[in-house]
C-alpha positions in Angstrom: -16.1 30.0 11.1 -13.5 29.8 8.4 -12.2 26.2 7.7 -8.5 25.6 8.2 -6.5 25.2 5.0 -3.9 22.4 5.0 -0.7 22.0 3.0 0.1 18.7 1.4 3.3 17.2 0.0 3.2 15.3 -3.3 6.1 13.5 -5.1 8.2 15.9 -7.2 9.8 13.0 -9.0 7.5 10.3 -10.4 8.8 8.0 -13.2 7.2 4.7 -14.1 8.7 2.8 -17.1 10.6 -0.2 -18.3 14.2 -0.4 -17.4 14.2 2.2 -14.7 16.7 0.5 -12.4 19.3 1.6 -14.8 17.9 5.2 -14.8 18.0 5.8 -11.1 21.2 7.8 -11.3 20.0 10.0 -14.1 16.6 10.7 -12.4 18.3 11.6 -9.1 20.8 13.8 -10.8 18.0 15.6 -12.6 16.8 16.6 -9.1 20.3 17.8 -8.1 21.0 14.9 -5.7 24.7 14.1 -5.5 25.2 12.1 -2.2 22.8 9.4 -1.2 22.4 6.3 1.0 20.6 3.2 -0.3 18.5 0.7 1.6 17.8 -2.6 -0.2 15.4 -5.4 0.7 16.9 -8.7 1.7 18.7 -10.3 -1.2 18.2 -7.4 -3.6 21.8 -6.1 -3.4 22.9 -9.2 -5.3 19.9 -9.0 -7.7 19.9 -5.3 -8.5 23.0 -3.8 -6.9 25.2 -3.9 -9.9 22.7 -2.1 -12.1 21.9 0.5 -9.4 25.5 1.2 -8.4 26.5 1.5 -12.0 23.7 4.0 -12.7 24.7 6.1 -9.7 28.3 6.1 -10.7 27.5 7.0 -14.3 25.5 10.0 -13.1 28.3 11.2 -10.8 26.3 10.4 -7.6 28.3 9.3 -4.5 26.8 6.5 -2.5 27.7 7.2 1.1 26.3 4.0 2.5 24.2 0.9 1.7 22.3 -1.5 3.9 20.1 -4.6 3.4 17.0 -4.3 5.7 15.7 -7.3 7.5 15.0 -5.8 10.8 12.5 -2.9 11.3 12.6 -2.7 15.1 12.2 1.0 15.8 15.2 1.2 18.1 17.5 -0.4 15.5 16.1 1.8 12.7 16.7 4.9 14.8 20.2 3.8 15.9 21.2 3.2 12.2 19.6 6.5 11.1 21.9 8.6 13.3 25.0 6.8 12.2 24.6 7.8 8.6 26.8 10.7 7.2 25.4 14.2 7.7 26.4 15.0 4.1 23.6 12.7 2.9 21.2 14.4 0.5 18.6 11.7 0.0 17.6 8.2 1.3 16.7 5.7 -1.5 14.7 2.7 -0.5 14.7 -0.2 -3.0 12.5 -3.3 -2.3 9.4 -4.3 -0.5 7.8 -3.2 2.7 10.7 -3.4 5.2 13.3 -1.6 3.0 10.8 1.2 2.2 9.6 1.5 5.8 13.1 1.8 7.2 14.2 4.2 4.6 11.1 6.3 5.0 11.4 6.6 8.7 15.1 7.3 8.5 14.4 10.2 6.1 11.9 11.6 8.6 14.4 11.4 11.5 17.2 13.0 9.5 15.0 15.5 7.6 16.2 14.2 4.2 14.2 13.5 1.1 13.0 9.9 0.6 13.0 8.3 -2.8 10.8 5.2 -3.0 11.8 2.4 -5.5 9.3 -0.5 -4.9 10.1 -3.8 -6.5 6.5 -5.1 -6.1 3.0 -3.6 -6.0 1.5 -5.5 -3.1 -0.1 -2.3 -1.6 -0.1 1.5 -1.8 2.5 1.9 1.0 5.3 2.8 -1.5 3.4 6.1 -2.3 2.1 7.1 1.2 3.5 8.7 4.3 2.6 5.7 6.5 5.2 3.3 7.6 5.1 0.1 9.6 7.7 -0.6 12.3 8.1 -3.1 15.1 7.6 -1.5 18.5 7.9 -3.7 21.6 7.4 -6.7 19.4 4.3 -5.5 17.6 4.0 -4.1 14.1 2.6 -0.6 14.5 1.7 1.9 11.8 3.6 5.2 12.2 3.3 8.4 10.3 6.6 9.1 8.5 7.3 11.0 5.3 5.7 11.3 1.9 8.1 10.3 -0.8 9.9 13.1 -2.5 10.3 10.7 -5.5 8.8 7.4 -6.7 10.8 5.4 -9.3 9.3 2.2 -10.7 10.8 -0.3 -13.1 7.9 -2.1 -14.8 10.2 -5.0 -15.8 11.1 -5.6 -12.1 7.6 -5.3 -10.8 6.1 -7.7 -13.3 8.8 -10.3 -12.7 7.9 -10.3 -9.0 5.8 -13.3 -7.8 2.2 -13.0 -9.0 1.0 -13.1 -5.4 2.3 -9.5 -5.0 0.5 -8.3 -8.1 -2.7 -10.0 -6.8 -2.2 -8.3 -3.5 -1.9 -4.9 -5.2 -5.1 -5.6 -7.1 -6.9 -6.5 -3.8 -5.6 -3.4 -2.1 -6.5 -1.1 -5.0 -10.1 -2.4 -5.4 -10.6 -1.8 -1.7 -10.8 1.9 -2.4 -14.4 1.3 -3.6 -15.6 0.1 -0.3 -13.3 2.4 1.7 -14.9 5.4 0.0 -18.4 4.2 0.8 -17.4 3.7 4.5 -16.0 7.2 4.7 -19.2 8.7 3.2 -21.2 6.5 5.6 -19.1 7.9 8.5 -19.9 11.5 7.5 -23.6 10.8 7.1 -23.6 9.6 10.7 -22.0 12.7 11.9 -18.6 11.1 12.9 -16.3 12.9 10.5 -16.0 15.3 7.5 -15.1 13.9 4.2 -12.3 15.8 2.3 -13.9 16.1 -1.2 -10.6 16.4 -3.0 -9.1 13.3 -1.3 -12.3 11.4 -2.0 -12.3 12.4 -5.7 -8.7 11.3 -6.2 -9.2 8.0 -4.5 -12.2 7.3 -6.6 -10.4 8.3 -9.8 -7.5 6.1 -8.9 -9.6 3.0 -8.6 -12.0 3.8 -11.5 -9.1 4.3 -13.9 -7.7 0.9 -13.0 -10.9 -1.1 -13.0 -11.8 0.1 -16.5 -8.4 -0.8 -18.0 -8.5 -3.4 -20.8 -5.8 -6.0 -20.4 -4.7 -9.5 -21.5 -2.9 -10.7 -18.4 -1.8 -9.2 -15.1 1.8 -9.1 -16.5 0.9 -6.8 -19.4 3.0 -3.6 -19.2 -0.2 -1.5 -19.5 -1.8 -3.4 -16.6 1.2 -3.0 -14.4 1.5 0.7 -15.2 -2.2 1.4 -14.5 -1.9 -0.5 -11.2 1.2 1.4 -10.1 -0.3 4.8 -11.2 -3.5 4.1 -9.4 -1.8 3.0 -6.2 0.3 6.1 -6.3 -2.8 8.3 -6.6 -4.3 6.4 -3.6 -1.3 7.3 -1.6 -1.6 10.9 -2.5 -5.3 10.9 -1.5 -4.2 9.9 2.0 -1.8 12.8 2.2 -4.6 15.2 1.2 -7.0 13.7 3.8 -4.4 13.6 6.5 -5.5 10.0 7.3 -6.0 6.6 5.6 -9.8 7.1 5.5 -10.1 7.5 1.6 -8.3 4.2 1.0 -9.0 2.1 4.1 -12.4 1.1 5.5 -14.1 -1.9 7.0 -12.3 -4.2 4.5 -9.0 -3.1 6.0 -10.3 -3.6 9.5 -11.1 -7.2 8.7 -7.5 -7.7 7.4 -6.0 -6.0 10.5 -8.0 -8.4 12.7 -6.7 -11.3 10.7 -3.2 -10.0 11.1 -3.7 -9.8 14.8 -5.6 -12.9 15.7 -5.3 -15.4 12.8 -2.8 -18.2 13.2 -2.0 -18.0 9.5 -2.4 -14.4 8.2 -1.9 -13.9 4.5 -0.6 -11.1 2.3 -2.4 -7.8 3.3 -3.8 -7.2 -0.2 -5.1 -10.8 -0.6 -7.0 -10.5 2.7 -8.2 -7.0 1.8 -9.4 -8.1 -1.6 -11.6 -10.9 -0.2 -12.9 -8.6 2.5 -13.7 -5.9 -0.2 -15.8 -8.4 -2.1 -17.7 -9.2 1.1 -18.1 -5.6 2.2 -19.3 -4.5 -1.3 -22.2 -7.0 -0.8 -22.8 -5.7 2.7 -22.9 -2.1 1.5 -24.8 -3.1 -1.6 -22.4 -0.9 -3.5 -20.7 -1.6 -6.8 -20.3 -5.3 -6.0 -20.8 -6.2 -9.7 -17.7 -4.1 -10.6 -15.7 -5.5 -7.7 -16.7 -9.1 -8.7 -15.8 -8.5 -12.3 -12.3 -7.2 -11.6 -11.4 -9.8 -9.0 -12.7 -12.6 -11.4 -11.1 -11.3 -14.6 -7.7 -10.7 -13.1 -7.6 -14.2 -11.6 -7.6 -12.8 -8.1 -10.4 -15.2 -6.9 -8.6 -18.2 -8.4 -5.4 -17.3 -6.6 -7.2 -16.5 -3.3 -8.6 -20.1 -3.3 -5.1 -21.5 -3.0 -3.9 -19.7 0.2 -6.1 -21.5 2.7 -8.0 -18.7 4.4 -10.8 -19.9 6.6 -14.4 -19.1 7.2 -13.8 -19.3 11.0 -11.1 -16.6 10.7 -13.3 -14.3 8.7 -16.2 -14.8 11.2 -13.8 -13.8 14.0 -12.4 -10.9 12.0 -15.9 -9.4 11.3 -16.6 -9.3 15.0 -13.2 -7.9 16.0 -13.0 -5.4 13.2 -14.5 -2.4 15.2 -11.9 -2.8 17.9 -9.1 -2.4 15.3 -10.0 1.3 15.0 -12.6 2.2 17.6 -12.4 5.9 16.6 -13.8 5.0 13.1 -17.5 4.4 12.3 -17.6 2.1 9.3 -20.4 -0.3 8.3 -18.9 -3.0 10.6 -19.1 -0.7 13.6 -22.9 -1.2 13.4 -24.3 -4.5 14.8 -26.9 -4.8 12.0 -24.2 -4.7 9.3 -21.9 -7.2 11.1 -24.9 -9.6 11.2 -25.4 -9.0 7.5 -21.7 -9.7 6.9 -21.8 -13.0 8.7 -24.9 -14.0 6.7 -23.3 -13.2 3.4 -20.0 -14.9 4.4 -21.8 -18.2 4.9 -24.3 -17.9 2.0 -22.3 -16.4 -0.9 -21.1 -19.0 -3.4 -17.9 -17.2 -4.2 -16.8 -16.9 -0.6 -17.8 -20.5 0.1 -15.3 -21.5 -2.7 -12.5 -19.3 -1.5 -12.7 -19.9 2.2 -12.2 -23.4 3.7 
């Protein structure tokens, strides 16, 4: 039997450098876009609007509409999407999760290219086809559209609160345990690993964890983080799923999001869960420990108030987050091991109250 080939979409426009907010018009013009709509995150029109609008005008690009996104209820996103001018040639999303999610889904509905301009690096969502919308009061992951373009201004990203950089570190390091879960899943006859997607996901995290840096605000550190998160997003597109970048550590975070009274930033939860699962898997935990310690991630994680009780709960509820998967935490023996490590490991005992 011949295996089915699959086509993938990767960004045609990818530009990461200092001062890029002032280059948006030039970069869009280079790709023949002349009429665009722009979605901003809350408060970002005042902060970045003058630079962005000036850049578009200088490049001869007409802005057909602009909107600040605070609501990602799917009905409201759909309603707004079909009110936009039919002459639109691209949807530009500038900001964090909500602005990018709304812009991405709008682009899917109207069959327009989506250009992602993240203002922080809290996770790999800016470079993936996944989006998160509110449906009947619950945040639900929805398949949307891979970005046609990704434009990142290093100066903007590094001036975001450090919690977002730490969140990106945690999300990126999780590719180590996610890959091991995916391989485990195939060994147990539950899936087939896409070798190319796995290779790119591994290369993404390996490039990052071997980067020499002084502080997390170094230009080189930010660029490596952004580049690696972008590669992680592309690995998901190749695989046709989140498996190369999301495993048991993400299931713990999803359980915390669902059941904890005080969920934290996605990447912070994921980073702590990655450390735990690297010990459970007995896989590259020294490397994980070094990165999370050297970046200051552990020190920051201690300040947010995550609890041992919540993590105990999340370990047990992780399998129900994605029952179709078969990660280490889907096996009772490894859940028991996770509980044991959670209560005995000195690092986790410092981080969790």
